[in-house]
N, C-alpha and C positions, 0 to 999 in steps of 0.2 A: 439696662445691663442684661446680657443674654445668659441664661442659666444652661449649663451643660447637661445633656441627658445622662442618666445613670450609666449607660454603656460607655460613654466617653470618659466619665469620672473613674469608672472601674479600670479602664485601660491605663489611665495615668497611674493609678494606685498599683496596678499589676507591674508596670515597668519599674516603678520605684522599688517595690518588693524584690523584683527580679535582679536589679542591678546592685543592691546594697551589699551582697555577700562576696562578689567576685574578688575585690582586693583583699578582703579579710581572709578568704580561703587560701589565697596565695601566701599571705603573711604567716598563717598558721602552719602551712605545709612544711616549711623549712626551719622552724624554730628548734633550737637545741640548748639555749642557755637561759638563765634566770632573768637577765635584763630584757632580753627580747620577749620573753613570756610576760613580763610585767607590762611592756608596751602593748602586747596583744590584748591583755586584760582591759586596758583603757579603750582600745579600739572596739572590742566586743561590747563593752558597756555603752559606748556611744551609738554603735550600730543597733544594739538592742532597743535603745530608747526610740530611735527613729522608726525601727521596725514595728514596735508596739503601737506607735502612733498611726502608721500606715494600716496595720491590721484593724485598728479601731475605726479608721475611715472606711475600710472595706466593709466592715460589719454594719456601719451606719448606712452606707449606700445600698448594700444588699437588703437590709431591713426595710428600706424605703421603696424598693422595687416591687411593682405590682403586676402579677400575671394571673389575676383572678379568672377562674374558669378554664384556663388553658391546661389541657392534659397532654402535654408534649414533652419531648426530651429537653426543651428549653426550660420548662418549669422544674424538671427534675434536676438539671445541672444547677439551676439557681438555688434550689433547696440544698443540694450537696454543698455548694459554696457557703451557704449560711451556716451549715453544720461545721464546715472546715474552719471558717473564721472564728466560730465559737470555741473550737478546740484550741486554736492558737491563742485565743484571748483569755483562756481560763487556766487554772492550775493543773488541769488534766495533763497538759503537755509535760509537766514536771515528772510525770511517771515514766517518761521516755528515758530518764537518766539512770535507770538501773544499770548494773555493770555490763550486762550483755549488750545493751544499746550503745553504751560508750565504746565497747570493743568494736561493734559494727561501724560506728561513726569513724573510728580511727582507721579501720580497714578500707572503708569505701569512699571516704572523703579526702584522702591524701593528707591526713593530719599526722604529724610526727609522733610515733609511738613514744610513750613515756613523757609527753609534754606536761609540765607541771601547771596545769590550769585547774582551778578549784571547781567544785560541783556547780556552783552558780554560774560561772563563766561557761562551762561546757553546756549547761542547760540553755543558757541564752543563745549560744552558737547553734545548738540543734533547733531551737525554735526559729531562728533566722533561716536555717536551711529549709525547714518545713515551709516557711513563708515564701521561699522561692518556688516551691511546688504549688502553693496557693496561687502565685502569679500565673503559673501555667494553667491552672484550673480556671482562673478568671478569664484568661485568653480563650480557653475552650468555650466558656460561656458566651463570650462575644461572638465567636464563630458560629455557635449554635443558633444565636439570634439571627445572624446573617443568612443562615441556611433555611430558616423557616419559610415554607411555601415555595422553595426552589425545587425544580425537577432534578433529583439526584442523578449525577452522571451525565448531564446534558453536554458537557464539554467533550466527552468521548463518544457521543452518540449511543449511550447505553439504552438497552431495551427495557421493557417493563419488568422482566425477571430480575435483572440486575438492580433496578431501582427499588423494587419491593424487598429484595433480599438485603440490600445495603441499608435501607431505612429501618427495616425490622431489627437487624443486628445492632445498629447504632442505638435504637431505643432500648434494647435489652442491656447493652453495656452501660448506658447512661443510668438506667434505673438501678442496676447493680452497683454502680459507683455511688449513687445517692444512698442506697441502703448501707454500704460500707461506711460512708462518712457519718451517717446517723448512728450506726452501732458504735463507731469509734468515739463519738461525742458523749455517749451516755453509759457506756459499759466499761468495766475494768478490763482493759485489753493488755495482753502480754506486750512488754515494751518493744520486742523485736518486730511484732506484727504491726504495732502502731507506727514504728519507724518506717516500714514499707508503705503503710496506708497514707502517711503524710509526707512522703518524699518521692518515691519512685512511681507509685500508682497514679497520682495526678498527672505526672509527665507522660506516662503511657496513655492515659485517657486523652490527653491533649493531642498526642500524635495520631490517635485513631480518628478523632474529629477532623484533624488536619488532612488526612488522606481523603476523606469524603469531600472536604472543601476543595481539594485540588482538582477533582473531576467535576465539580459543580459550579464553582464561582471563578470568574476570570481573575487574573492576577490583580487587576485594578480594583476588583471588589473584595479581594481576600483581606482578612483581618490581620494576618501575621506579618510582622515587620522583620527586618534583618536584626534589629536589636532583640526582638522577642526570640528569634531563632537562636541567637548566641546565648541568651539566658537559659533557654530550655536545654540546649546542648550541654551546658555546664552544670545542670542540676542533677545529673546522674553520673555514676562512675563510668569511665571509658569502657565500652563494650569489648574492645580489643583485649584489654587486660583480663577481663572476666572470662572471655572465650579462650584465651591462651592458657589460663589456669585450668580450664576444663579439659581442653584437648587442642594442642597447638596445630594439629593437622587440619582443624576446621577454619583457622584464620584465613588461608588462601581463598576459601569460598566467599568470605566477606570481602576480601580484597578484590576478587574478581567482579563481584557485584558493583563495587564502587568504581572500578575502572570502566565497567560497561556503562554506568551512568554518565561518566565524563566522555565517553567515546562518541564516534560519529557513524558507527555501523548501523545500517538501516534495520537490522534485526535486534538491536540492543534492547528494545522493550521486552521481548520474549526472553532474552538472555538474563536481564535483570530480575524479572519476576520468577523465572525458573530457578535461578541461583539462590534467590532469597528463600523460596519455598524449600529447596533442598537443604539449605543451611539450617532452617528451623527444624526440619525433620531430623537431621543429624544431631542437633543439640538435644532435642527431646529424647531421642533414643540413647544418647550418651548419658543423660541424666536419669533415664528410666529404662535400663536394658531389660531384655526379655526375661532373663533368669532372675533378676532382682525383683521384678514385678510379680513373677510367678511364685517366688518365695514369700512375698508380702501378702498376696491375695489368693484365696481359693474360690472366689465367687466366679461362677461360670459366665456371668454377664460381663466380666472384665476381659473376656478373651473372645476372639473371632478367628476361626481357622487356625487355632493353636497359638495365636500371638496376642499380646495385650492390645486392647483398643486405645485410641488416643485419650479417651476419658480416663481409663485406668492409669495410663502413664502420667497424666497430669495430676491425678489424685495421689500417685506415688511421690511425685515431685513435691506436692504440697503436704506431705504426711506429717510434718512437724509444725504446720501452721495451726494455731488454736482458734483463729477467728473464722467462723463459717462464712460470713459475708466476704472476707478476703479471698477464700477459696472459690466462692461463687464468682467473684469478679474475674479472677484469673481464668477460669474456665470459659466464661462468656467472652472475655477479651480475646483469648486465643481463637475461639470459634469465629468471631467477627473478623479478625485479621486474616485468618486463613481463607475464609469464604471470599473476602475481597481480593486477595492476591491470586487465588485460584481462578477466579472469574477473569481477571486480567491476563493471567498466564495462558489460559485456554483460548481466550479470544472469542468464546462462544456467545457472550452477552454484550458485545460491543460491535459497532459497524466500522470503527476505526481501530486499527491495530497499533498505530504509532502514537505513543504517549509523549507528552512534552517533557522538557527538562525538569520543570517544576513538579510534574506529576511523578516522575521517576525518583526525584530527590525525596518527595514525601513518602513514597513507598519504602525507600531505603531507610529513612529516619524512623519510620514506623516499625519496621522489622528489627532494626537495631535496638530500639526501645523495648520491644516485646522480649527479645532474647535477653537483654540486660535484666529485665524484671524476673524472668524465669530463673536466671542464674543467681539472683539474689534470694528468690523464694526457696530454692533447693537447699537442703541441709548442707552445711559445710563439712567437708571431709576431715 
């Protein structure tokens, strides 16, 4: 009898965790009456039992994985996933169910407001939603393993500057992600911060790893499947709705980038990357306008040439976050994403200017995820 390697076992667990919520989410979204709510309670209970079993399996496999002596981002993501599975397998996750987290769940997950589900049912549903994010994190771990020892950016002819920068940023983001999961597992975290740390952040981390994979591994060697893509796409609220709520005039920028990805214009790689960079800049400046940042901070280091620095704007956006590791992750995540897209947009660190469809799609998904995270981090008006 052949024993599967831990990475293959984890992939199966990840897909199981990822797919368990889809029908349940749709069922909850339209409930308006007591009978339907009672049926939903049964579905939640059954799904929660399967979910807990899968989380236990993930913990067992992660605990059996050995990377002794490896000081790489792979060992960091492995440790992060150990912490993550411990969070979901313990009573810590019950702390998510304070009233503000329930409100956030209703707003971001498409659940009918006023749905008469009891506290235990809502807690179970939220743990299942977090487990979907664990699935994304496990898939990021599998991708990190595949990337070990591979020359970053080989598929686009990247030079040494691009390779060093991309690898360094990936390492920083991964270690920050590990620190966030460790802090969330052992400290009393504000429920809204924990909600982000165990739902949106892992998806965003996966998207960043995926962009590196897209320029490094051929499609035949890539770890992401269409099933995995569908799962990750459904793990976060639609960025279109969040963007429209901020400023409807920004939606055409996102639409234009999507159309460029699907187009045939020879110049579309530059169009896509430039549009995505401009969209992010507009979102950040809308969330942290000059006058608001100036009223919030008097620190001269927060300004350059009379205008707020990117760091100052990010700190302003994160001003209501109580978790230092979460703020640190957001800052490093933004820096890594912008460094990557700026290099591709400028074309200065690659000898090939034409990116493939898969690489452009990865860039689009990554920036959509980053913008979605920022819009969820920002205080609600």
